[in-house]
C-alpha positions, 0 to 999 in steps of 0.5 A: 417493752422495758421493765424497770425497778425503781429503788427508793433510797431517799430518807424523809429528812429534807425537801430534796428527799420528798422530791426524790421519792415523788420523782421515783413514784412518777417514773413508776407511774409512767412505766405502768401507764405504758404497760411496762413491767415496773417494781417499786422497792423501798430500801434503806432510809427509803422504807420510812416513806411507806407510812408517810405516804400512807397518811391520807393528809400527805400531799402525795397520798393519791399517787402512793395509793395508785401504785401500792400494788407495785411496792415492796420494801426491805425487811431488814431496813424496815426493822432498822428504821422502826417502820416494819409494823406500819409496812406490814399493815400496808399493801407493800410486801416485805422482802428478805431475799438476800440476807434480809434484803431485797435481791437487786441481782434477781431483778437484774437477772429478770431483765429489769433496769434499776433506777435509784432515787 
């Protein structure tokens, strides 16, 4: 069974960014449905997606809610992009394992394949 870490770096500025986050979530869903280990890490501008997708009126809110137990976000970047409070109110965990950021190295060390969107 492969394990995957889906790292969402896409911001919220353009339609292509929406496509990237949706593709990332659908990939995570596929791994999860297959019984594989999967983590979704929102990093950089990608941290802005958590409050966007948490909005019940968002087209992909149901996909988001299906996967919230797999989500985490960069603590540093959430603060830098002004979404830390919204993420703290969400099911996603804020990670600060390496100088305020998630440790991608630890995921690799644990055998996760890193896939970025």
